[in-house]
N, C-alpha and C positions, 0 to 999 in steps of 0.2 A: 692312732696318730692324732695329735692335737691340730685344731683348725689352722693355727699359725704356721704349721709345717706344710700346708698345702698352698701352692701358687695357682691363682686363678687369673686368667686373662679375659677381660671383657672387651667386646668389639661391637661398636655401633656408631653410626654417623650422627646420631642425635645426642647432643651433650647432656640434655636433661635425663635421658635414659641411662647414660653412663654414670652420672652422678647418683641417681636413684639406686641403681644396682650396686655400685661401689660402696655407698653408704651402708646399705643393709648387710652386705657380705663382710665388710670390715667390722661392723658392729658385732658380728658373730665370731670375729677373731681371725678371719682368713687374710692371707697376704694377697692383695689385689693390685693389678696394673691394668691399663686401658689402652685401646687403640681405636681410631675413628675411621679406618678403611680396611678392606681386605688385604691390600698390599702391606700396610703397616702391621696388620695382624700376623702375617707370615713372618715378617722380619723380626717382630718382637717375640714370637713363639720360638724361633731359632735361637734368639739371644737368651731368653728366660727359661725355656723348657717347662712350661706350666703343666700342672697336673690336669687342669680342666680349662677348656676354652669355651666361653659363652659367646656365640657368634651370630650376629644379625644376618638375616638372609639378604634383604634388599639394601645394598650399599653402592655408591658410585665407585669408579675406578676398577674395583674387582669385587664381585658380589660374594656372599658368604659361601655359596656352594662351590664356586671356583677356588676360593681360599681354602676350604676344607679339603678339596681334592688335592691341592698342592701340599698342604700340611701332612696329609696321610701318606704322601710319597717320601717324606723326609724320615730317614731311619731313626734319628735322635728323638723324633716326636711320635714314634709308633705307639707308645704307652699313654700319650696325652688323650684324654677324653674330649669329645666335642659335643656341645649341646647347642642347637639352633634356636634363635629367637625369630619368630615369624608373626607378622601382623595379618597374614593371609589365613583365610579359613579353608581355602581349596586344598583338597587332598594332595594334589600334584606337588606342591611345594614341600610338603612333609615327606612324601615318597622320594622326591628328587634329593632331598637332604640326606635321608637315610641311605640311599643308593651311593651318595658321595662319600659315605663312611662315617656319618654322624652317629653318635650313640643315643641321642634323644633329642627332643625338641620341646620348646615352651612357647605357648601362644600369648602374644601381647593382647591387652594390657596385663601386666604381671602383678600378682599379689605377693607382698614380701614373704608371708609364711609359706606360700607354695614354692616360691623361688628357693628359699633356704632348705625346705624339705627335699626338693628335687636335687639340689646341689649335694646335699649330704648323702642322699641315696646313690648318686653317681660316684661319689668319692669312696663310698663303701665298696662299690663294684671295682673301683680302681685298686683298692687295697687287696681285695680278694684275688684280682688278677695277678698282682705282684707276688702274692704268696704262693701262687701255683707254680709248679715246676715247668721249665721251659721246654723240656723234651720228654715225651712219653714213648716208651719203647716196649714192644712185645713181639715175640717171634721174629718175623722178617718185616716188621711194620714199625715205622717211626713217624711221630707227629711232632714237628719242630715249630714251636710257637714263635721263636725268634725270627725265623725265615718265612713263617706262614706257609709251611710246606709239609706235604705228606710224602713219605718215601716207602714204596712197597716193592720188595724184591729188587732193591737198587734202582727202581724207576720212580722218578719224581712225578707227583700228581698235584696239579694246581686246582684248588677248590675255591669257589666264591667265598667271600668273607663270612657270611652267616653259616654256610655249610661247614666251613672249617671250624668256626667257633663252636658249633653244635657237636661236631665229632670230638673236638678237644675236650669239651665239657664232659661228655659221656665217658670218654676214655681216661679222664683224669682220676676217676674213682671207680675202677672196675667192680662190677657186680652190685654197685649202689643203684637203686631205683630212683631216677629223677622224675618227679611229678611233672605233668604238663605245665602247671602253674610255675614251678621252679625254673623250668626251661625257658618259658616266656620271659620271666623276670630277669634271668641272667643273660639271655641272648638278645632279646628285643627291648627289655626295660618294662617296668610296671605300667608306664603310661603310654606306651605305643600300642595302637590298635591294629591287630592283624587278624586274618581269618582263622577260623577254628581248625582248618586243615593245614595251616602253614607248617607246623612241625612235621606232620606226616609227609608232606610233599618234600621237605628238605631231607628227611631220613631216607625216603625212597630214592632221591637223587644221589645221596651219598652211597647207598648200597649199589646202585647201578654203576657208578663211576669207579668204586673201589672193589666191588665184588666180594665184600666180606659179609659173614653171617653173624658177626659178634654183636651187632646192635639188635637187641631183642625188644619186642613190644610187650609191655606188661598191661594187659587189657584193663581198661577203665582207670589206669593210674598214670602211666607214662612210658619211659624207655630206660634201658640199662645197657651197659657195655659188658658183655659176658666173656670171660677168658676161658 
C-alpha cells in the first residue's frame, strides 16, 4: 500500500511539534491531519477514520490516555493503531498507555528517521492485521477478531487484549512455530520492553482460562498452535 493511501492523525497541544511531525510525514507521502487536544482527536478520528493516530500523552482538556481509551471503544476505529508520544521517562506513563490499548510509544524529543521508521513498521502491522481472516474456527472453538471474542462449546470467553491477540496469532496459522522474537514483534512491538517471561505468563493464563492443550511449547524456540 502506498504511503498516500494511509491516513495519519497527529495529536499534540504544541504547535511546533505538530508542524515538525506533519512536515516529515507528508514528505514521505502520507496523508496527515492534526488535532491539538484529546477531545478534538476523538472527534477527528470518528470523522476521518485514520489508519494511525500519533497521540501526545500530556494534554489539557483530555489527556492522551483518556482519549485512547475512548477511541478504542468506538467500533469504527477498532483497526486504527495508536502510538503515544511521551516526554516522560517514567515507566508508568508507558505502561499506562499500553494498558489503555496503545500499540506503541515514542519518547520525545523525536528524530525524524526514527519517527518514519516506527510509523512504517506500525503500518506494516496494520496491513498484516487487515490481511488476516476475522474468524478462526476449529472443532467447537471459535476466535472472532471482529468481536474480540472466544467461543468454546457455545460459551463466550472474554480475554484481555494481549491474551486474545496472542491466541489469535498462534491459531491463525496452525502448526506453524512462532519464535519468541516473532511473537514479541507482532503482539508487543519491536520497541516495547517487556520481561523475558511475559509470553510464558500469557500462554499459561490462556491455557488456564480456556483449558485447551493445543498451544504447544517448542523448547528454545517459541510456541505453536497444534491441531
